[in-house]
Each structure stands twice: as C-alpha cells, then as structure tokens.
C-alpha positions as CSV (number, residue, x, y, z in Angstrom):
1,M,-62.7,5.5,-24.9
2,S,-59.1,5.9,-24.2
3,L,-57.4,4.7,-20.9
4,T,-56.6,8.2,-19.8
5,K,-60.3,9.2,-20.1
6,I,-61.4,6.1,-18.0
7,L,-58.7,6.8,-15.4
8,T,-59.8,10.4,-15.1
9,L,-63.5,9.3,-14.8
10,C,-62.8,6.8,-12.1
11,A,-60.9,9.4,-10.1
12,A,-63.6,12.0,-10.5
13,M,-66.0,9.4,-9.3
14,G,-63.8,8.3,-6.5
15,F,-63.5,12.0,-5.3
16,I,-67.6,12.5,-5.5
17,L,-68.3,9.4,-3.7
18,G,-65.5,10.0,-1.0
19,S,-66.8,13.5,-0.4
20,M,-70.3,12.4,0.3
21,S,-71.1,12.1,4.1
22,P,-73.5,9.6,5.4
23,A,-76.9,10.8,6.6
24,A,-76.4,12.4,9.8
25,A,-78.6,12.9,13.0
26,W,-81.7,15.2,12.7
27,D,-81.5,18.2,15.2
28,G,-84.2,20.2,16.7
29,V,-85.6,21.5,20.0
30,D,-88.6,20.5,22.3
31,A,-91.1,23.3,21.6
32,E,-92.3,23.4,25.3
33,T,-89.0,23.2,27.1
34,G,-86.4,24.4,24.5
35,A,-84.2,21.5,25.4
36,T,-82.2,20.2,22.1
37,V,-83.3,16.8,20.9
38,E,-81.8,14.5,18.4
39,I,-83.3,12.0,16.2
40,G,-80.3,9.6,15.4
41,K,-79.6,8.3,11.7
42,G,-81.6,5.1,11.1
43,N,-84.7,6.1,12.7
44,L,-87.7,6.0,10.5
45,V,-89.6,9.1,11.3
46,R,-93.3,8.3,10.1
47,S,-96.5,8.3,11.9
48,G,-97.0,5.4,14.0
49,Q,-93.3,4.5,14.2
50,K,-91.4,4.2,17.6
51,I,-88.0,5.9,17.5
52,E,-85.2,6.8,19.8
53,V,-84.6,10.4,20.5
54,Y,-81.8,11.8,22.6
55,D,-83.1,14.6,25.0
56,S,-80.3,16.8,26.1
57,D,-82.6,17.9,29.0
58,A,-82.8,14.6,30.4
59,G,-79.4,13.5,29.4
60,Q,-80.4,10.2,28.1
61,Y,-82.2,8.5,25.0
62,R,-85.9,8.4,25.0
63,D,-88.4,5.9,23.3
64,V,-91.0,7.9,21.4
65,E,-93.8,6.9,19.2
66,V,-94.4,9.4,16.4
67,Q,-98.0,10.8,16.2
68,S,-97.8,13.3,13.5
69,I,-95.4,15.3,11.3
70,Q,-96.1,18.7,9.7
71,R,-94.1,21.3,8.2
72,S,-94.2,24.7,9.9
73,G,-92.2,27.7,8.2
74,G,-88.6,26.6,8.1
75,S,-88.9,23.6,10.4
76,V,-90.7,20.3,10.7
77,E,-93.0,19.8,13.8
78,V,-92.8,16.3,14.9
79,E,-95.4,15.3,17.6
80,V,-94.6,12.2,19.6
81,Y,-95.7,10.3,22.8
82,D,-92.8,9.8,25.1
83,N,-93.3,6.1,26.5
84,D,-90.9,7.0,29.3
85,S,-92.6,10.1,30.8
86,G,-96.0,9.1,29.5
87,E,-96.5,12.7,27.9
88,Y,-97.1,14.2,24.4
89,R,-94.2,16.5,23.0
90,T,-93.8,18.6,20.1
91,F,-90.2,18.7,18.6
92,E,-89.4,21.5,16.1
93,M,-86.7,20.0,13.8
94,E,-84.3,21.8,11.5
95,E,-85.4,21.4,7.8
C-alpha cells in the first residue's frame, strides 16, 4: 500500500472518529406529571439497578431503582421506585 493511500485512510478514520459523539443522556417524561426527566450517561438501565435521574419538576437528581422496562410504540416505559419520595413512577423515554 502506498504512503498516499495510508495517509488518506488515516485522515478518513480520524474524521469518522472525531465526528462520533459520546453517549448522551436519555430524555423522557414522567407519565403522571408530564415533568421532563433525564437519565444521565453511565447509568445502566436494567431491572433491579439503582440509577440517578434528573427530575425537572423537583429541580434535583433523584435516586431510583428500575423495576421494569417495556417498549411501547415509539418510546420505552421505565417503571422505577423513587427512593426519595417512596413512590413508584413510570417514565416514557424517547427511543
């Protein structure tokens, strides 16, 4: 392989890797209140896992435990137990 081809390939790979964005937060709404919620990157959203969620209605981060996850139409329903309020909540997250 010629030096020109190698340099072209390296430049193309650098462009592709540079244009990739890291995993972003997962946005959604509380099904009951309509408040926006955000699950930050780095949270493993699986049944039984504890995750941190930003609740715009409360204006703070909340610790919740994932109870179930189900696809519903064009969204994903995440049922959680909110340790701070002692309530079960359902989030409709963008797919």
